[in-house]
N, C-alpha and C positions, 0 to 999 in steps of 0.2 A: 217574154218574147211572144207567147201565143196571144196575149191580150193586145199587144202592139200590132201584131199582124192582122187580127180580125177587125181592128178599128182603122188602122192606117190604110189598108188596101181598099176597102169599100169607099172611104172618104175621098181618096185621091182618084179612084176610078170614076166616082160620081162626076167630078169636075172634068176629067178626061173625056167622059162621054158627052159633055156639053150641058149637064144639068137635067132638071126634071122634064123639060120639053122633049128632047130627043128620046128619052127613056119611055115616056108615056106614049109618044108617037109610034115607037117600035112595038110596044105592047099592043096598041090598037091595031096595027097592021097585021099582027099575028093572032088577033082575037084573044088576047090574054087579059082577063079582067083584073082590076085592082081591088075589087070588093072582097071582103072576107067571106061572103056568101054569094057566089056568082049566081046569076039568074038561070043559067043553063048548065047542065052536066054535073051538078053537085047535089047529091041525094042526102037524105038523113043518115043513111048508113055510112056514107063517105065522111060526113061531119063527125059521127060517133068514132069512126076509125081514126080520124085525125086527132080528136081530143084524147083518145085512148093511149096515145103515145106517152102521156103523163103517167100512166099506171106502171110503166117500166121502171121508173125511178125507185119505186119501193123495193124492187128486187135486185138492185145492183150490188153484188157482194164486195166489189172493190171500193164502192162508196161507203157502204156500211162499215167496212174496216176502218175508215177514217173517223167515223163517229165513235166507234168502239175505242179508238186510241186517244180520244180527247182527254185532256188533263183533268177536267172537272165538269160537272153538269152546268155550272154557272157560265161556261164559255159557249154553250149551245146556242143561245139567242144571237150572239155575235157571229158565230159560225153560220147560222141560218141566213143572216143578212148578207154576209159575204157570198154565200152560195147563190142566193137569189140574184144579187147584182151581177155575178159572173154569168149566170144563165141568160139574163137579159142581154148582156153585152155580146156573148158568144152567139146566141141564136139570132139576135137582131142583126149582127154583122153578117152571119151566114145568109139570112134572107136577103139582106141588101146586096150581097155579092151576086146572088141568083138573079135578082131583078135588074141590076146594072149590067149584067153580062148580056142581056137581050140585045141592046143596040151595038155592043162591042163585038159580039160574035154571033151574027145572025144566021150563019149557015153551018153550024157545027153538026157533025153526025150524032146520032142518038147516043152512042156510048161515050162520046167526049163531053157530054154535058156535066159530068161529074168532075171534070178537070178544069172548069172555068177559073177557079181560084188560082191554079198554077198558070193558066194562060194569061190572066190579068197581071200577075207578077212579072212574067216575061215581057208583056207588052209595055208596061208603064215604067218599070224600074231598070236601072243599069245592072249589069251582072253582079256587082259587089253587093248592092242592097238586095237584089233579087235572091242571091244565095242565102243571105241571112233570113229573109222572109220564108224561103222554101224550107229552111231548117226548122222554122216554127211549125210547119205542117208535120214534119217528122217528129218533133218533140211532142206534139199533141197525140200522135199515134202511139209513141213509145210510153208516154206517161200513163196511158190507159192499159196498154199491153202488159207492162211490168207489174202494175197493180193487180190485174186479173190473174196473171201467172203466179204471183206471190200468194194470193188467196187460194188459188187452186192447189198449189203445192202444199200449203199448210193444211188444207182440208183433207187431202188424200193421205197425207202422212200422219197427222195428229188425230184427226177425227175418224178416219176409216182404217188405215193400215194398223195403227198402234192400238186401237180400241176393238177392232173386229177380227183382224187376221192374225196379228202377232203382238200380244200385249207386253212381251218382254223384249221387244226389239231394241237393239243398241242405237245410240245416237248416230254412229257411223252408218248403220244400215238405213236409218230414216233419211239421212242426207242423200244417199244413193237413190232411195225411192222417190224423194222429192225431185231430184234432177231428172230421173227417168220419166216421171209424170210430166214435167215441163217439156221435155223433148217430144214425148208422144203427142201431147196436145198441140204443140207447135207444128208437128208434121201433119196432123189432122186439119189444122187451120190452113196449112199450105195447100193441101188437096182441095179444100173448099174454094180457096182463092184462085186456083188454076182452072176452075170451071169457066169456059169461054162465054157461056150464056148468062152468067151471074153478073149482077151489078153491085157496086159498093152499097148503095141504098138498100137493095134487096137483101143482102147478107146481114147488114146492120139491123134491118127491120126484123128479120127472123130471129137473130140473136137477142135483140132487145125484147121482143115478145116472149122469148123463152125465159129470160131472166124474170120478167114481170109475172108471167103465168106460173112459173115454178116456185118463186120465193116471195113475191109481193104480198099476197094475202097472209102468208105465214108470218112475215115480219109485222104486219099490222095487228094480227091476232095475238102475237107474242107480246106486243106492247100494251094492248087494250083488253085482252081477254085473259085474265090472270091464271086461270086453271087449264090453259091449253097444253095438253101433254104431247109427248113425242109421237104417239100413235096417230093423233090428229094431224100433226105436222107432216108425217110420212104420207098419210092418205091424201092430204092436200097437194103435196109436191108431185106425187105420182099422177094423180088425176089431172092436175093442171097441165103437166107436161104431155101426157097422152092426148088430151083433148086438143092442145095446141098443134101437135104434130099431125094428128088426123085431119084437123080442120085445114091445115096448110096443104097436106098431100091430096086432099079431095078437091082442091082448087077453090074452096070457099073463101080463101083470103082475098080473092078479087072483089068480093062484095062487102066483107066485114073483116077488119084486121084481126088476125088470129089471137091476139093478146086478150081480146074481149071475152070470147067463150072460155079461153084457158084460165083467165083471172077469175071469172065468175064461178066456174066449176071447181077451182081450187078452194075458193071461199066457201062454197056450198059443201064440199067434202069435209072441210075442217069443222063447219058448224054441225054437220050430221055426226061426225066422229066424236065431237065434244058432248053429244047426248049420251054416249056410251062409255067414254073414257074421261078421266079427270086427272089433273096434275096433283098428286098427293105427296110429292117429295118435299119434305119440310125445308130442306136446305135451299131448294130452288125457289120456293115461295118466300122464304125469308129474304133471299137476295133480291127478289122482285120488289118486295115491300120496301126494302132499304133504298133501292134505286129510285122508286117513286117518291119516297119521303125526301130524299136528297134533291130530286128535281123540283119538287114543290117548294122546298126551302130556298133554293137558289133563284127560283122564278121571281 
C-alpha cells in the first residue's frame, strides 16, 4: 500500500499539473532552482548537512532489529538490494511530490507545506480511492512507531531493568515494565508533537540526528573493530548524545546539521576509549569470529 501510494500519487499528479512545462515555469517564477548545487544560497556546510542525513541510517534501532532477525547471513545481499530499491522509490517519490506540488498549490502557508501529499490526494482522487491512499500515510507512520516502541520496550525491560535494577524479576513484572515504558514514551512524544512552533521535518531531523549520533559509530565499530568493549560503547553514546544536544540548543544546527559533530565526537570517544580498554570476553570474541566466518562463507 505504501509503495503504491508513493508511486501512484506523484505520477498522476504530474499529468494533472500539465507535465514538465508548468512545473518548471512555476519553479522559475518562485526562483526555485532545479540544480543539485544551486548557484546562490547553498554553502559547503549546507551540502555537508544534506549529505549527513545518510549517517542516521547506521543508528536506527528498529532497522537493526530487522537485520538481527534475519534467518541466515546468506540472505543479507538480497535484503540489501530490496532495501536500496525501496529507499530509491520512497525518497524519489517524496521528492517528486514536493516538486509537483509547486504549481498545484502555489499559495500554501508555511506550516501547510508538509501536508501537500494529503492535499494532492484530496485534489486528484475521489473519496474512496483517497481514503485508501490516506491510509497508506497512516500505515507508514504506524510501521515505524510500532517497531521503535517494540525495540524500546525490549531494551528497557531486558537490557536495563532485568540486568541492572532487578535481576530476579518475574516475567509478569517485566511485562508491566514494558507496557509502562511504552506509555511513558508515547506521552513524551505527544508533548513534543503538541509544540505549536515545531514542524514535522524539524522533529524528525532532531530524532534522526539523535539516533545517528548516539548509536551510529557504535554499530560501525562493533562490526569492524573487533575488540570494542562496553566501556568504549558507553563513552561514545554519551559523548555523541551530549554534543548533539548542546549543538542544537546553542543554535549551531542552523549552520551545520547536529548529527555531524555528534557522530564525529562519538567515533572519536570510542577510538580514544579503545586505547585504554579492550574486549577480553572470550565468549563475545568467539561469537564475533563465528559471525564473520559465516558471513564470508555465505558471500
